[in-house]
FIMARDREN-114472 format. One line per 2 residues: number of its first residue (from 1); their letters; for each residue x, y, z of N, C-alpha, C. Coordinates in pm, whole numbers, plus 50000, padded with zeros to 5 digits. Layout:
NUM> a> X Y Z X Y Z X Y Z  ... .
# end
This chain:
1> mr> 10137 83894 54850 10207 83923 54973 10236 84072 54978  10225 84124 55098 10251 84266 55115 10295 84293 55258 .
3> rv> 10376 84397 55275 10414 84442 55409 10317 84554 55445  10260 84544 55567 10163 84641 55614 10199 84686 55755 .
5> qg> 10139 84797 55796 10151 84844 55933 10029 84798 56011  10051 84772 56140 09938 84728 56219 09972 84719 56366 .
7> aa> 09890 84645 56437 09904 84631 56582 10010 84527 56616  10076 84551 56728 10182 84460 56774 10126 84323 56811 .
9> dv> 10000 84317 56852 09941 84190 56894 09861 84123 56781  09905 84140 56659 09836 84085 56542 09826 83933 56554 .
11> kl> 09714 83880 56515 09697 83735 56510 09772 83683 56387  09841 83571 56403 09918 83518 56290 09828 83457 56184 .
13> me> 09709 83411 56223 09612 83364 56125 09474 83403 56173  09396 83458 56080 09261 83501 56117 09167 83489 55999 .
15> ci> 09041 83467 56032 08936 83467 55932 08892 83612 55916  08907 83667 55796 08872 83809 55775 08733 83825 55716 .
17> sp> 08673 83715 55667 08536 83720 55616 08475 83581 55626  08405 83555 55738 08343 83423 55752 08244 83390 55641 .
19> ak> 08171 83491 55594 08070 83466 55491 08136 83419 55360  08254 83470 55331 08325 83434 55207 08439 83335 55231 .
21> nk> 08455 83292 55356 08562 83201 55394 08700 83255 55355  08721 83385 55379 08850 83450 55349 08936 83449 55474 .
23> wr> 09063 83412 55456 09158 83400 55566 09283 83480 55534  09356 83518 55639 09479 83595 55623 09582 83541 55723 .
25> ih> 09705 83528 55675 09815 83492 55765 09914 83609 55771  09986 83616 55883 10086 83721 55906 10216 83655 55952 .
27> wd> 10327 83719 55919 10458 83672 55964 10558 83786 55952  10677 83764 55999 10785 83864 56000 10738 83992 56066 .
29> vv> 10684 83976 56187 10637 84092 56264 10760 84168 56314  10770 84295 56276 10883 84381 56315 10828 84490 56404 .
31> np> 10875 84493 56528 10826 84588 56626 10944 84674 56673  10977 84781 56598 11091 84864 56637 11060 84948 56761 .
33> ee> 11165 84995 56827 11144 85079 56945 11070 85207 56907  11103 85260 56792 11034 85379 56742 10975 85346 56607 .
35> gp> 10859 85397 56580 10796 85372 56452 10691 85264 56460  10621 85246 56351 10509 85152 56351 10554 85006 56342 .
37> vt> 10467 84919 56392 10485 84775 56378 10449 84739 56234  10532 84655 56171 10502 84610 56036 10510 84458 56031 .
39> ym> 10444 84401 55933 10450 84257 55913 10406 84224 55772  10438 84104 55731 10394 84054 55601 10258 83990 55619 .
41> ee> 10180 83993 55511 10051 83924 55516 10016 83870 55378  09935 83764 55382 09888 83700 55259 09745 83654 55283 .
43> df> 09660 83677 55183 09519 83638 55193 09495 83506 55119  09397 83433 55169 09356 83305 55109 09204 83306 55093 .
45> dh> 09156 83236 54991 09011 83226 54971 08956 83099 55039  09030 83050 55136 08993 82933 55216 09084 82933 55338 .
47> kp> 09051 82849 55436 09140 82837 55551 09264 82760 55505  09380 82824 55512 09500 82758 55461 09539 82637 55547 .
49> sa> 09589 82537 55478 09637 82417 55547 09774 82448 55609  09819 82358 55693 09951 82373 55754 10059 82383 55647 .
51> de> 10048 82301 55543 10148 82305 55435 10145 82439 55361  10025 82493 55340 10015 82622 55271 10077 82735 55354 .
53> vk> 10051 82733 55484 10110 82835 55571 10262 82823 55568  10310 82702 55587 10455 82680 55591 10518 82717 55456 .
55> dt> 10460 82673 55347 10515 82703 55214 10518 82852 55186  10415 82924 55230 10410 83069 55208 10519 83140 55286 .
57> vi> 10528 83111 55414 10624 83180 55500 10768 83141 55466  10795 83012 55457 10931 82967 55427 10970 83010 55285 .
59> gw> 10878 83007 55193 10905 83054 55057 10945 83200 55055  10876 83281 55135 10910 83423 55144 11049 83442 55205 .
61> yn> 11080 83367 55311 11214 83375 55370 11320 83337 55266  11296 83232 55191 11392 83190 55089 11415 83300 54984 .
63> eq> 11307 83368 54944 11320 83479 54849 11405 83592 54907  11384 83622 55035 11461 83728 55100 11609 83690 55108 .
65> id> 11636 83566 55142 11774 83518 55151 11841 83526 55015  11774 83476 54912 11830 83480 54776 11859 83624 54732 .
67> hk> 11765 83713 54760 11782 83854 54721 11902 83917 54793  11916 83888 54922 12028 83946 54997 12161 83891 54948 .
69> il> 12165 83762 54914 12288 83707 54857 12318 83774 54725  12219 83786 54640 12238 83841 54506 12287 83985 54507 .
71> cg> 12224 84070 54585 12257 84214 54572 12285 84283 54705  12312 84208 54810 12337 84269 54940 12484 84281 54977 .
73> fs> 12573 84253 54884 12716 84257 54913 12779 84373 54838  12867 84444 54907 12946 84548 54839 13091 84530 54876 .
75> ye> 13176 84570 54785 13320 84561 54805 13380 84694 54764  13454 84753 54856 13514 84885 54833 13408 84986 54790 .
77> gn> 13290 84974 54849 13182 85068 54821 13105 85043 54693  13132 84933 54627 13064 84900 54501 12977 84777 54518 .
79> vv> 12856 84783 54464 12766 84668 54467 12828 84555 54386  12824 84436 54442 12874 84317 54373 12758 84220 54358 .
81> wl> 12718 84191 54235 12609 84097 54210 12663 83957 54223  12608 83883 54318 12653 83747 54344 12556 83645 54287 .
83> ss> 12529 83659 54157 12448 83558 54089 12526 83427 54091  12459 83318 54063 12527 83188 54059 12641 83191 53958 .
85> en> 12618 83252 53843 12722 83261 53740 12841 83341 53791  12815 83454 53854 12926 83534 53906 13001 83461 54017 .
87> qf> 12926 83394 54105 12992 83317 54211 13085 83212 54149  13039 83146 54046 13122 83046 53977 13246 83112 53918 .
89> ny> 13228 83227 53852 13342 83295 53789 13443 83342 53893  13395 83395 54006 13487 83439 54111 13564 83320 54169 .
91> ka> 13494 83209 54190 13560 83090 54244 13662 83036 54144  13625 83031 54018 13717 82979 53916 13844 83066 53908 .
93> ay> 13827 83196 53910 13942 83286 53904 14029 83271 54029  13965 83259 54143 14039 83243 54268 14114 83110 54269 .
95> dl> 14043 83002 54234 14107 82870 54232 14226 82866 54135  14209 82926 54017 14317 82928 53919 14436 83008 53972 .
97> av> 14407 83120 54037 14516 83201 54093 14590 83123 54201  14518 83049 54283 14582 82968 54387 14667 82858 54323 .
99> qt> 14610 82789 54224 14681 82678 54159 14807 82725 54086  14802 82846 54031 14917 82897 53954 15006 82988 54037 .
101> eg> 14980 82992 54168 15054 83078 54260 15055 83224 54212  14940 83267 54161 14923 83407 54121 14964 83440 53979 .
103> ks> 15011 83342 53904 15057 83370 53767 14941 83402 53673  14819 83366 53711 14702 83396 53627 14652 83540 53647 .
105> lp> 14714 83609 53742 14673 83747 53770 14747 83843 53678  14691 83958 53649 14570 84014 53709 14443 83956 53648 .
107> vt> 14334 83968 53725 14201 83932 53680 14112 84052 53708  14020 84081 53616 13932 84197 53630 13787 84152 53638 .
109> fk> 13714 84210 53732 13571 84182 53748 13494 84313 53732  13371 84299 53689 13281 84414 53674 13189 84420 53795 .
111> fg> 13194 84530 53869 13106 84554 53983 13010 84666 53948  12933 84711 54045 12838 84819 54021 12715 84767 53949 .
113> ne> 12658 84852 53865 12541 84812 53787 12558 84859 53643  12462 84823 53559 12475 84856 53417 12487 85006 53393 .
115> gs> 12419 85085 53476 12424 85231 53459 12555 85293 53501  12622 85230 53597 12751 85283 53643 12844 85168 53681 .
117> pv> 12897 85099 53580 12985 84986 53608 13119 85033 53664  13178 84946 53745 13310 84969 53801 13392 84844 53770 .
119> yr> 13506 84864 53705 13592 84752 53672 13707 84749 53773  13721 84637 53839 13822 84626 53946 13919 84514 53909 .
121> sf> 14045 84550 53895 14150 84452 53867 14215 84409 53997  14236 84279 54008 14305 84222 54123 14441 84176 54072 .
123> nt> 14544 84239 54124 14679 84216 54075 14760 84120 54161  14719 84102 54286 14794 84015 54377 14701 83913 54440 .
125> md> 14759 83806 54490 14681 83703 54559 14614 83762 54683  14684 83849 54754 14625 83909 54874 14499 83987 54840 .
127> el> 14502 84065 54732 14383 84142 54691 14269 84050 54655  14297 83949 54573 14193 83857 54529 14139 83775 54646 .
129> rd> 14228 83730 54734 14186 83653 54852 14094 83738 54940  14127 83865 54958 14044 83955 55040 13904 83965 54981 .
131> fy> 13894 83989 54851 13764 83999 54787 13686 83869 54798  13749 83759 54758 13680 83631 54754 13636 83586 54894 .
133> sk> 13722 83606 54992 13688 83569 55130 13570 83649 55181  13567 83777 55151 13456 83861 55197 13326 83825 55126 .
135> am> 13334 83793 54998 13213 83753 54925 13158 83622 54981  13245 83527 55007 13201 83398 55062 13148 83414 55205 .
137> lh> 13210 83502 55282 13161 83529 55418 13020 83590 55413  12998 83681 55318 12863 83740 55301 12760 83630 55273 .
139> iq> 12792 83541 55182 12699 83433 55147 12673 83344 55268  12778 83303 55335 12763 83213 55449 12686 83278 55563 .
141> tt> 12716 83403 55593 12646 83476 55699 12499 83492 55665  12470 83524 55540 12331 83540 55496 12256 83408 55507 .
143> le> 12319 83300 55465 12254 83169 55478 12228 83133 55623  12326 83156 55710 12309 83124 55852 12196 83205 55915 .
145> cg> 12187 83333 55882 12077 83416 55933 11943 83362 55882  11940 83322 55757 11818 83266 55699 11779 83136 55766 .
147> wk> 11877 83052 55793 11848 82926 55862 11785 82952 55998  11839 83052 56070 11784 83085 56202 11640 83133 56190 .
149> lk> 11613 83220 56093 11476 83268 56073 11381 83151 56047  11422 83062 55958 11336 82949 55924 11324 82851 56041 .
151> dn> 11432 82832 56117 11426 82744 56234 11333 82800 56341  11322 82933 56348 11236 82996 56448 11089 83000 56407 .
153> fk> 11059 82963 56283 10921 82957 56239 10852 82841 56311  10743 82870 56378 10669 82770 56454 10528 82758 56401 .
155> le> 10502 82651 56330 10371 82628 56272 10263 82623 56379  10301 82577 56499 10201 82569 56606 10148 82706 56648 .
157> ny> 10214 82815 56609 10163 82949 56637 10048 82989 56546  10022 82906 56446 09912 82930 56352 09803 82828 56384 .
159> dv> 09681 82873 56393 09570 82783 56424 09526 82715 56294  09594 82609 56259 09562 82541 56133 09486 82410 56156 .
161> g> 09437 82391 56277 09365 82267 56310 09227 82260 56252 .
# end
C-alpha cells in the first residue's frame, strides 16, 4: 500500500496490465483546494474479489484509526500514548480515585516519549477527571470518525463483477 499523487478522476479499480492480469485499487482520495490530489493504492496479481477489496480498504482504515488512538492525543502539549495497557492504567487510577474520593491521589503518569519523557502528577480529582475525560473523548471521537469513513465505503463503486 502506498499514497500517491494523481488525477482527481482516478478509477477506483483498474486493470493495469491485461497481459499479466495485474490490477490496482484506489481509495481515500483526498482532493484539497490547493495542492495535488492524493490517494492510497494497492496492486494485485489478479482481479481482486469483493472481499479482497473490502478487506484491503477497511483494514487500512482500521490501521489508521488504531494509530490515531495510540499516538494522536496530547495533553498539556505532551504526547500521550494510549496503548491498551495505558488506557487500562488510566482507567484503573481514575476509578480508584473516584472510589476513594481522591484519597489515592496523587498519581503520576509518564507522557512524552522515551527520548523526552514528561512525568505529570495529578493531585486532585478535578485534574485527573480533566485528563481522563479528554483521553476518553479523543478515543470516542476517533472511533466515531472511523465508523463514518467505513460506513461511507461503497463496494459498488468498485467493478468487482
